[in-house]
C-alpha positions in Angstrom: -25.2 2.4 -40.9 -28.4 3.5 -42.6 -26.5 5.6 -45.1 -24.1 2.8 -45.8 -26.9 0.3 -46.5 -28.7 2.7 -48.8 -25.5 3.3 -50.8 -24.7 -0.4 -51.1 -28.2 -1.2 -52.2 -27.8 1.1 -55.3 -25.0 -1.0 -56.8 -24.7 -4.8 -56.3 -21.1 -4.9 -57.6 -20.0 -2.3 -55.1 -22.0 -4.0 -52.4 -20.2 -7.3 -53.0 -16.8 -5.6 -53.1 -17.3 -3.6 -49.9 -18.7 -6.7 -48.1 -15.6 -8.6 -49.1 -13.3 -5.8 -48.0 -15.0 -5.4 -44.6 -14.8 -9.2 -44.1 -11.1 -9.1 -44.9 -10.5 -6.2 -42.5 -12.3 -8.0 -39.7 -10.0 -11.0 -40.3 -6.9 -8.8 -40.8 -7.3 -6.8 -37.6 -6.8 -9.7 -35.2 -4.2 -11.2 -37.5 -2.1 -8.0 -37.2 -2.6 -7.9 -33.5 -1.5 -11.5 -33.3 1.6 -10.8 -35.3 2.4 -7.8 -33.1 2.3 -10.1 -30.1 4.3 -13.0 -31.6 6.9 -10.7 -33.2 8.0 -9.4 -29.8 11.3 -10.7 -28.5 15.1 -10.6 -28.9 16.6 -11.6 -32.2 20.2 -12.4 -33.3 20.8 -11.1 -36.9 23.1 -12.6 -39.4 26.5 -11.0 -38.5 25.8 -11.3 -34.8 23.9 -8.0 -34.0 21.1 -8.2 -31.4 17.7 -6.5 -32.0 14.9 -6.3 -29.5 11.3 -5.9 -30.7 8.6 -4.7 -28.4 5.1 -3.3 -28.5 5.0 0.5 -29.1 1.9 2.6 -29.9 -1.3 0.6 -30.7 -0.6 -1.7 -33.6 3.0 -0.7 -33.9 6.4 -2.2 -32.8 9.6 -0.6 -31.6 13.0 -2.1 -32.3 16.2 -1.4 -30.4 19.7 -2.5 -31.2 22.6 -2.9 -28.7 24.4 -0.2 -30.8 21.6 2.3 -29.8 19.8 2.4 -33.1 16.0 2.4 -32.8 12.9 2.9 -34.8 9.2 2.2 -35.0 7.6 -0.4 -37.3 4.1 -0.1 -38.7 2.2 -2.7 -40.8 2.3 -1.8 -44.5 0.7 -4.6 -46.6 2.7 -7.8 -46.3 5.5 -6.2 -44.3 6.4 -3.7 -41.6 7.8 -0.3 -42.6 10.3 1.5 -40.4 10.7 5.1 -39.3 13.7 6.7 -37.7 13.8 6.9 -33.9 10.7 8.6 -32.7 10.6 11.1 -35.6 8.0 9.4 -37.7 10.2 9.8 -40.8 10.4 6.8 -43.1 13.9 5.2 -43.0 13.4 2.7 -45.8 13.6 -0.3 -43.5 11.4 -3.3 -44.4 10.8 -6.0 -41.8 9.0 -9.3 -42.1 8.3 -11.8 -39.3 7.7 -15.6 -39.5 6.1 -16.3 -36.2 5.9 -20.0 -36.7 9.6 -20.3 -37.5 10.5 -17.6 -34.9 12.5 -15.7 -37.5 12.6 -12.2 -39.0 13.9 -10.5 -42.1 15.3 -7.2 -41.0 16.1 -5.3 -44.2 18.8 -7.4 -45.9 19.6 -9.4 -42.8 17.9 -12.5 -41.5 17.3 -13.0 -37.8 16.5 -15.8 -35.4 14.6 -15.3 -32.1 16.9 -16.0 -29.1 15.4 -18.6 -26.9 15.4 -16.8 -23.5 14.2 -18.6 -20.4 11.3 -16.7 -18.9 9.6 -17.5 -15.6 6.9 -15.5 -13.9 6.6 -15.1 -10.1 5.2 -13.1 -7.3 6.7 -12.1 -4.0 5.7 -10.1 -0.9 7.1 -6.8 0.5 5.6 -5.1 3.5 2.5 -7.3 3.1 2.0 -6.3 -0.5 2.0 -8.8 -3.4 4.4 -7.7 -6.2 4.6 -9.5 -9.6 7.9 -10.1 -11.3 9.6 -12.0 -14.0 13.1 -13.6 -14.3 14.6 -13.7 -17.8 17.7 -15.7 -18.3 20.1 -16.3 -21.2 19.9 -19.6 -23.0 21.7 -22.6 -21.5 22.5 -23.7 -18.0 25.7 -21.8 -17.3 26.3 -19.3 -14.5 25.5 -15.7 -15.4 25.3 -12.3 -13.7 21.8 -11.0 -13.0 20.5 -7.4 -12.8 17.4 -6.5 -10.8 15.7 -3.7 -12.8 14.3 -0.9 -10.7 12.0 1.8 -11.9 11.7 5.5 -12.6 8.6 7.5 -11.7 6.5 5.8 -14.4 3.0 4.5 -13.8 3.2 1.7 -16.4 4.0 -1.9 -15.9 7.7 -2.5 -16.1 7.0 -6.1 -17.2 5.3 -4.6 -20.3 7.6 -1.7 -21.1 11.2 -2.4 -19.9 13.1 -3.7 -22.9 16.3 -4.4 -20.8 14.5 -7.5 -19.6 15.3 -9.0 -23.0 18.3 -7.0 -24.2 20.5 -7.9 -21.2 19.7 -11.7 -21.3 20.2 -11.7 -25.1 23.8 -10.5 -24.4 24.4 -13.0 -21.6 23.2 -11.1 -18.5 20.1 -12.3 -16.6 17.4 -9.8 -15.7 14.6 -9.6 -13.1 11.9 -7.2 -13.8 8.8 -6.5 -11.6 5.8 -4.2 -11.5 6.4 -1.7 -8.6 3.7 -1.3 -6.1 0.6 0.4 -7.5 1.5 -0.4 -11.2 0.7 -3.3 -13.5 -0.3 -6.5 -11.7 1.3 -5.5 -8.3 -0.8 -4.5 -5.3 -1.1 -1.4 -3.1 -1.2 2.2 -4.4 1.4 4.0 -6.4 4.0 5.7 -4.2 7.3 7.6 -4.4 8.3 6.8 -0.8 12.0 6.0 -1.5 12.5 3.9 1.6 9.5 1.7 1.0 10.5 1.2 -2.7 14.0 0.4 -1.6 12.6 -2.4 0.6 10.6 -3.6 -2.4 13.9 -3.8 -4.3 15.5 -5.8 -1.5 12.6 -8.3 -1.6 12.9 -8.5 -5.4 16.6 -9.3 -5.1 15.8 -12.1 -2.6 13.3 -13.5 -5.1 15.8 -13.3 -7.9 18.4 -15.2 -5.9 15.8 -17.9 -5.0 14.7 -18.4 -8.6 18.2 -18.2 -10.2 19.7 -20.8 -7.9 23.2 -21.9 -8.9 23.0 -20.0 -12.2 23.3 -16.6 -10.4 27.0 -15.6 -10.0 26.8 -11.8 -9.6 23.8 -9.8 -8.5 23.2 -6.0 -8.8 20.6 -3.3 -9.1 20.0 -1.0 -12.0 18.2 2.2 -11.0 17.0 4.5 -13.8 16.0 8.1 -13.1 14.1 8.1 -9.8 15.6 4.6 -9.3 18.9 6.4 -8.9 17.8 7.4 -5.4 16.3 4.0 -4.6 18.9 1.6 -5.8 21.7 2.9 -3.5 19.3 2.8 -0.5 18.5 -0.8 -1.3 22.2 -1.6 -1.7 22.8 -0.5 1.9 20.1 -2.9 3.1 21.2 -6.1 1.4 24.3 -7.7 -0.2 24.8 -6.9 -3.8 27.9 -7.2 -6.0 27.4 -4.0 -8.0 25.1 -1.1 -8.6 24.2 0.8 -11.8 22.5 4.2 -11.9 21.2 5.4 -15.2 20.4 9.1 -15.7 19.8 9.4 -11.9 20.8 12.1 -9.4 23.1 12.6 -6.5 21.1 15.7 -5.4 17.7 16.1 -3.8 14.4 16.2 -5.7 14.1 19.9 -4.9 17.6 20.5 -6.3 16.7 18.6 -9.4 13.8 21.0 -10.1 16.0 24.0 -9.3 18.8 22.7 -11.6 16.3 21.8 -14.3 14.9 25.4 -14.4 18.4 26.8 -14.6 19.5 24.4 -17.4 16.4 24.8 -19.4 16.4 28.6 -19.2 20.0 28.7 -20.1 19.4 26.6 -23.2 16.8 29.3 -24.2 19.4 32.0 -23.9 18.4 33.6 -20.6 21.1 35.0 -18.3 21.7 34.6 -14.6 19.3 37.4 -13.5 16.3 35.8 -15.3 17.3 32.3 -14.1 17.4 33.5 -10.5 13.9 34.9 -10.9 12.6 31.7 -12.5 14.1 29.8 -9.6 12.1 32.0 -7.2 9.0 30.4 -8.8 10.5 27.0 -8.4 11.2 27.6 -4.8 7.6 28.4 -4.2 6.4 25.2 -6.0 8.9 23.2 -4.0 7.4 24.3 -0.7 3.9 23.3 -2.0 5.1 19.8 -3.1 7.1 19.3 0.1 4.0 20.1 2.2 1.7 17.7 0.4 0.1 20.5 -1.6 -1.1 22.5 1.4 1.6 25.2 2.3 3.1 27.9 0.2 0.2 28.5 -2.2 0.0 32.2 -1.3 3.7 32.5 -1.8 3.4 31.0 -5.3 0.5 33.4 -6.1 2.6 36.3 -5.1 5.7 35.4 -7.1 3.5 34.5 -10.1 1.8 38.0 -9.9 5.3 39.6 -9.8 6.6 37.8 -12.9 3.5 36.7 -14.9 3.9 39.4 -17.6 7.6 38.9 -18.0 8.6 37.7 -21.5 10.5 34.7 -20.0 7.6 33.5 -17.7 6.2 31.2 -20.4 9.5 29.3 -20.5 9.6 28.3 -16.9 9.2 24.5 -16.7 11.5 22.6 -14.3 11.0 19.0 -13.3 7.8 19.4 -11.4 7.2 23.1 -11.3 5.3 23.0 -14.5 2.7 20.6 -13.1 1.1 23.3 -11.0 2.4 26.5 -12.4 -0.8 27.1 -14.5 -3.2 26.1 -11.7 -5.2 28.6 -9.7 -4.8 28.4 -5.9 -8.0 26.4 -5.5 -7.0 24.0 -8.2 -3.8 23.3 -6.4 -5.7 22.5 -3.3 -8.1 20.1 -5.2 -6.6 18.9 -8.5 -3.1 19.1 -7.1 -3.9 16.3 -4.6 -3.2 13.8 -7.4 0.6 14.6 -6.9 0.6 13.5 -3.3 2.9 10.5 -3.8 4.9 10.8 -0.6 7.9 12.0 -2.5 10.7 13.0 -0.1 11.4 16.3 -1.8 14.4 17.2 0.4 16.0 13.8 0.6 19.8 14.1 0.5 21.3 11.0 -1.2 24.9 11.8 -0.3 25.1 10.0 3.1 23.7 6.9 1.4 26.1 7.1 -1.5 29.1 7.4 0.9 27.8 4.3 2.7 27.6 2.2 -0.4 30.9 0.2 -0.7 30.2 -2.0 -3.8 31.3 -1.0 -7.3 29.0 1.5 -8.9 28.4 2.7 -12.5 26.8 6.1 -13.1 25.7 6.7 -16.7 24.5 10.3 -17.2 23.3 12.3 -20.1 25.1 15.6 -20.7 22.0 17.1 -22.3 19.5 15.9 -19.7 16.9 18.7 -19.2 14.8 16.7 -16.7 17.6 15.6 -14.4 20.6 17.8 -15.3 23.9 16.0 -14.8 26.2 18.9 -13.8 26.1 18.9 -10.0 25.6 15.1 -9.8 28.7 14.5 -12.0 30.7 16.9 -9.7 29.6 15.0 -6.6 30.3 11.6 -8.1 33.7 12.7 -9.1 34.3 13.8 -5.5 33.3 10.3 -4.3 35.7 8.8 -6.9 38.5 11.1 -5.7 37.8 10.0 -2.1 38.5 6.4 -3.1 35.1 4.9 -3.8 34.9 2.2 -6.5 32.7 4.3 -8.9 32.9 4.6 -12.6 31.3 7.7 -14.1 30.3 7.9 -17.8 28.8 11.1 -19.1 27.4 10.8 -22.6 27.5 14.4 -23.9 24.8 14.2 -26.5 22.2 12.2 -24.5 19.2 13.4 -22.7 16.9 11.7 -20.1 16.5 8.1 -21.1 19.9 8.1 -22.8 18.5 9.1 -26.2 20.0 11.5 -28.7 17.7 14.0 -30.3 16.9 16.6 -32.9 15.9 20.1 -31.8 13.0 21.8 -33.5 12.9 25.6 -34.1 10.6 26.0 -31.1 13.2 24.2 -28.9 11.2 21.0 -28.6 13.2 17.7 -28.9 12.5 14.5 -30.8 14.6 11.5 -30.0 16.4 9.8 -32.9 18.2 6.9 -31.2 19.8 5.7 -27.9 23.3 7.1 -27.5 26.0 4.7 -28.9 27.9 2.7 -26.3 25.3 3.0 -23.5 23.8 -0.5 -23.7 27.3 -2.1 -24.2 28.5 -0.3 -21.1 25.6 -1.7 -19.0 26.3 -5.2 -20.2 30.1 -5.1 -19.7 29.7 -3.6 -16.2 27.1 -6.2 -15.1 29.4 -9.0 -16.4 32.3 -7.6 -14.3 34.7 -7.7 -17.2 37.4 -5.1 -17.8 35.7 -2.1 -19.4 36.7 -1.1 -22.9 38.7 2.1 -23.5 35.7 3.8 -25.0 31.9 3.6 -25.2 30.6 5.8 -27.9 31.7 9.4 -27.1 31.2 9.0 -23.3 33.6 10.9 -21.0 34.6 8.3 -18.5 36.2 8.7 -15.1 37.3 5.4 -13.6 38.1 4.5 -10.0 41.8 4.5 -9.0 41.4 0.8 -7.9 38.8 -1.8 -8.8 37.2 -4.1 -6.2 
């Protein structure tokens, strides 16, 4: 501040100019923040396309189209400039918002905000207050409603889950809630599947209460970790359908084991190296399953055996990487932050056999976090056994159903959501006859439809 004052004092013209500029910036900053807030919502563009606009990184917005296209928007003078996917590369898109008129100019197309009906609520599960939101399509007509479950994220789903607007904009109601220990909901964060399934049951009951006569079909959508929880919840209450997105029909332990194998295979390693890498994973699994107390010496031994191998640096897995670089004492201390009650060896197959309502499983063929191979094989077995399950494997999609570019070092950068994924969710929730194709998904359908 002293340096700035001395500089300004030397030239009155510069002083006046900088003072005006600073004043303008002080006004512009809250103005930009206000526009970021008011711009968020679902819009129908000329031609009928639907675009969702949501908060992204600080001061930025992210748009998503039902066709899977997506990009980030950053303020650039009097407009917002777009970049492709998550790449940061300019895409030439220019967007303007008129918050008062609730309109947007999206490139060459105009758009009008869709007037969704949004109601906040809270409900109780196991004595804990959970906070939710029901978002309904415009009008008073009956609609199907999806209760949106969660992955392993710590963030508020009410702040981050764009399906809460994308589904209603396409005619499907959505109930979104902050799972316990996140957002405005109470208690501490947990990964106890049974407890989270009971929370989902309570969320469905609140959804039915709020929707009243408008609710015609009710179902769960479980992404990632929610793929274990949603089927559990479906065995504890009455639902009409179930959707699992990039979830698993294997245990958490098997997820890590398969992830190590898939990731090492992508890097060109053969079966012998993969087997050694999975020895490391088996040791970390014992530690996680014990609540970070048992198996530390075993991990030390296997790390000492392979630490100098050229492939060691590439061992990652789903959770193995979290403690692989920790010393034994760090695992006993810092590692305690990973004590979430996760049922590492939970076998989902008995539950999946018990679910008798129609299910949709949408998986990514390039998912390195939750590899689809064994899960797809098991789901196909359930279909062959007569269960009303539809399996869609999107061959280019990774976790989160995004497509990506691969850098020379093997890292991935997402470019868009895989085409057909959002449309598949919408059609399945509506209970209409599915189209013959959704993007390039490989689809296996049930022999009969309930």
